[in-house]
Structure formats: structure tokens, C-alpha cells
N, C-alpha and C positions, 0 to 999 in steps of 0.2 A: 409575539417576536420570538424567532428562533435563533440560538445562538449555538454555533460549533464550539464544543469542547474537545479537544485531543484526547486527554487522560481521563478515564472514567473509573479506571482500576477495575476491582472485582466488586465494586459497590453498585455501579449503574449498568443495567442490562438492558435498558430502553430508554427513550426520550423522556424526560422527566421536568415537570412543573418546578420551577426554581422558586425556593425559600431561601430564608436566612441560612437554615441547616444545609441547603443542597450547597449555598456558596461556601460555607465552611468546609463542605467535604471536598469541594474542587480545590479549594486553597490547601488542604491537608494533602491532595494528590499531587501538588506542584513538585512536591520532591521527585517524582517520577517522571515529571515533564516539565522541567524549568524553563526550558525555551518557549513554551506554549501556554501551560495553563494561568499563570499569572497575569498575563496580557489579556485572555478570554476573561479572566474575571473581572479585570479593569473595564472592559467593555460591558459586561453583565451589569454591573453596579452602576456605571453611568447611564445605561439604557432604561435599568428599573427605574432611576431616580427621574428621568425626563419622561418616561411613558409609564407612569405608575399605576395607570388604571386599566392596563392590558395585561393579559397573562404572558408570562416569559418562560420560554422552554430550552432545558439544554439538550443539545443532541450530540452524543459522544462517539468520536471515531472509534473507539474501543468495544462499544455495545455489541456491534455485528458479530465479533470475533469471539464473544462469550460462550458460544456454542461449541467452541475448540473442545475435544476431549481431554482429559487429564493428561494422557500420553503426550499431547501435541503442544500444552502449554507449559509442562512442568521442565525446568533445568535439572540437571543432575548435580546437585550440590546440597549440602547439609540441611534435611527437612525443617528442623526448628529454626535455622538461620533465615531461610527461605521465607518461611510463614512471618517470622518477626518482621522482615524487612520488606514484604509483599513482592519478593523477587520471583517473578513468573513472565511468560510470555502473554503479551495483552494483543498486540497486533493494532494496526492503524489503517488509515485510508477507508474505514468501515462504511461510510455513507455512499462511496464512491464503489466498493465492492458489492454492496447491496443494490443500488441502483443500477448498475452495469449487467449484474446476473439476472435481475428480473426483466430489464429491457430485453436483454438476449433471449430470454424464454418466450416473452410475447412476440418477437420477432419470428424466430423459428417455428412458432404454433406449437409449442410443446408445454406441457404441465410443469412448472417449475420444480415441483416434488419428485419429477421423474428423471431429472437432468444430473450428470456429473459435469461440472464446469471448472475451468481455470480462467481466472480474470486476472490480467497483466495490467496493474496501474503504473504505468512509465511515464513519469514526468522529471522534474528536477529531484523530487522525492520518489521512490519508486518500491512497489511491493507487488508481491504475487499471491494468489488466495486460491485455495482449493475449496470448491463449494459443492456439498452434494445435497439435494433436495432442498436447495435453498438455504442451507446452513453452512456457515465457515465451518470447516473441519482441520484447517491448516492454513498458516499464513507466514511469509517471510520475515515480517517484523517482528520484534520481542520485546522486552521490557520497555524500550524506547524505540523512536523510529529511525535508530540507527543500524540495526541488524538487517542481514539479509542481502539484497541486492545492490550492486555498485549504483550509486547515485550521483548528482551533479558535483557536489561537495561533500559527501558522506561515504565513507569506506564500505560501509556492509559488512559481511562477515570478516572477521580476522581472528587470529590465535589470540586469545588473551594473554599468553606470556609476551607476546610481542608488545604489549602495552606496558607490562612491568620493566621490559629491557629498555624501552624508549623513556620511561619515566626516570630510570635510574641513570642512564648514561646522558641524558639531557637536562636532568635536574628539574623535570616539569612537577608542575603540582598537578592534583586531579582536575582542577578547571582547565589548565593548559592541555593535557590529555584529551578533556572532552572538546576542547576547540579545535584541537587539530584533527580529531576523527569527524567532527561534524561540519567543519567550515573549511578545511584545507586538505582534504582527502578527496577519494572519488574521481571522478573525471578530471577535476581541477588539479588533483594532486598528481594525477599520471600524466595528463597531457598540457596543462595550463589553461585549460578552458572548461567551463561547466556545461556551456550550451551543445547539445547534440548535433545540433546544425553546423557549428564551426568544426566540431570534431569530424563528422561526416565529410565535409569538404576538405579536410586535410587528408582524411584517410582515401579519399579516392585520388588524391594528389601524392600518397605514398608516404606521406609523413612518419617517419619511424615512431615517435611518441604516440601519434593519434592512432595509428596501426594497433601498437600494443594496447591502448587504452580500449579501443573499440572490441577488440579481441578478448579482452579481460572481462568487459561488461557482457558480451554475447555468451561467454563460456558460463558466466554466473546465472545467466538467465536460462540457458539450456539445462544446467543443473536443476535448479528448482521446477523447470517445467517436467522434467524427467521423473524428480521426486515426486511430485504430485500425481503424474501417471500412475505410479506404484501406489500412492497412497489411495487413490480413487478407484484402482482396478482398471483403469482405462478412462476415457474421458469423452464426452459428446459434443461439447461446445468450449472453444477457447477464445477469448476476447481480449484484444488490445483496446486499451484506452488511456487517456491523459495526453499531454502534449507531445511526448515522443511516441507512444503508442498509436496515437490517430495520426501522426503526420510523418513517420519514417517507415517508407518500404523496405528499406536496406535492414532496419533494425527487427523488422517482423520475419522478413524472408531469411536472415542469417539465424535469427531465434529457434525457428522451426525448420530448418534445412535436413536437420539428421533425424526427424521423426517419420519419415515414410514408412518405417515398420509399425508405427502405432497406427497407421490410416490417417495420417495428416498430410494434406498435399495443398500447397498454395498454387494458385493460378497467377502466373507473373504479370499479366495484363491487368487481371482485377487489383492485384495488389499495388501496383504503379497507378491506378486510376483514383483522383481525389473527388469526392462528392460529399454533399452534406448528409448528415442522417447516419442510420446503421447501413452498414454493407457487408456483404460477402466476399472475402478474399480467396476462399478455398476454392477447389473445383468441384464441377457438379458430382465428380466420382468419388470425393472424397468422403470417407465415413464420418470423419469428424467436420463439424462445420467451424470454420474459423472467421471470426467477425472483426470489424471494427466498430466500436460503440462509443460514440462522445459521451463522456461522463457529465453529469449535472448534479454537483453535489448540493448546490444552492436549492434546486427544486427537491431534491431528496429530504433536505432539512425543512424545507416548507412543508412537505407531504408527512413528516414525522411530528412537525410541531401541531399540526392539525389534527393529529391523533389524539393529543394530549389536550389542545386548548379550544377544539371546536366546541361552540356552543350547543348545548344539549336542550 
């Protein structure tokens, strides 16, 4: 049985057979993922009690990003304090980024090790990843899933001093600051709705709040795509995935509209066409292949579980 665990810290680099010691480690890492790890651990304990005769495997969202270089995962804060409290960038959505990058390589018929890829996992939670030779070299999420892109209810990147100002003026506790950033910000905070379908409908109708929210969302997305083009020295494949990435032609077109200089050309008709499975939305002449790749995190968890638990 495979279990998704969001935060594996720097302790878990691969799918891991669950023991009592692994449970203790997952519990200790709850400080880095208080919204996710405790619930995952409850599920693990219940499943191990009811299905005690079969192996159980933890598959960590953070594991795929453990290949990031030190320059990518290090925050510029006091080194001793950072090490004491394990403050660094871990990245998330790892099962999705791994699955999509490998499926994209198979689809284009190229060796995974030869490709420079950008994967855009855009759902209610959203993250971007720069992947070189099948390895994550950078990603937008950080210590927690809050950093990076604008999301449904999460702020993404924000000046840390803004939080100090808010805490002082609103007399907020750290818990209240966390709740504000994770549950009352993002598209919900900007436009009063977290569902991109609602935002797009209002955007097309000219609603001012929706226009600003969508523009902020797209601006941040383009900033990360541009950054990863620089980090990778160019890109061979860009893949959109997850609920928004797979279903919003407007988001895809707007995100890439300024990158013609980098050889990225979207075919408007292909971008509007809906079909099951992987599909190309770039033009035949585009040097960069742009894909829509339906993610399947459950299948990826199953594959990684079998790596550890397959009978030998």
C-alpha cells in the first residue's frame, strides 16, 4: 500500500518502506508541514493496523526535488539558524513533476536524460519546476507549499516584511498570519473566488477584480517560466498539467504569449481543442514543444511503491 506524504524534509530521498522509525520521522517533520503530515500519519497508522500483513510505503512529495543544487535550495539567512531549524527550500508536487516529465519524454520520443523541461502544475495549489536530464534543478515552492506562484487561496511569493507589518497592525498571532496566507489569499483574496473557471468567466466579462487577479496570476507565472529558461539555458519541452493547466486555454496562451523570442509558439486552434491524453499545443514550426499532459499522481505513487514492495 502506497501513502502520499507531503513533507519528507532532507531525510527521505526516495520511496521508503514504512517502519515505526519512519512514522516517528514523519511525525517530527510535521513542524514543516502542519497542514499535511499529521493527517497522512493518521492514515498510515490506521492502514498499517488494518492491513498489517502487507508492506506499506511512504512516497514523499519532496523527494523528487532533493536533486536540486545547494544554490537552488538555500535561503540567504544565518547558516547556523537555518541548519538548526532545517530551514531550506524543499519543493512539492514531486510525484506530479516526475510523472509528467517522464511521460512528456516518452511522448516526444526523446531520451529523458537529454531534455530540458519546464513543468507547470497548475491547480488550486500550483508550482513550476525546472527539470534537466530527468532531475529537478529548481522549483517554485519552498520550505512549505506556500512559496511561489499565485494559487487558489495561497499568496505565493510575498515580501516577508509585509507579514511583520500585518502582524503588528492587525495584532495577529503567527497562526493567524499562516491562516491568512494559506486560506484567505491568492485568487480568493484578490477576487473573492478560488476557482479559475469563475475568475475566467468574470475576466471575460471585464470584472475589474477578476482582471487584476488573472493578470497577477499570469504575471507571476511568466516570471517563473522566464527564470527557468535562464537557469536551464533554454528549454526543449514545456508541459501544462493539473486542473487549471490541463483545462484553461486562456491561462496557457497568456502564460506563454511573450516567449516567442525563445522559440515558443502556441497554435491557437490546438490550444483550444480538448482531447483525452497528452496533446501538443505548439505549432509544427515551434523549436520548443509545448504539451498538455494529464497528471496521474496515484499511478506514480503506485509505481514508486512497487519499486520498494515488489515481491523478489
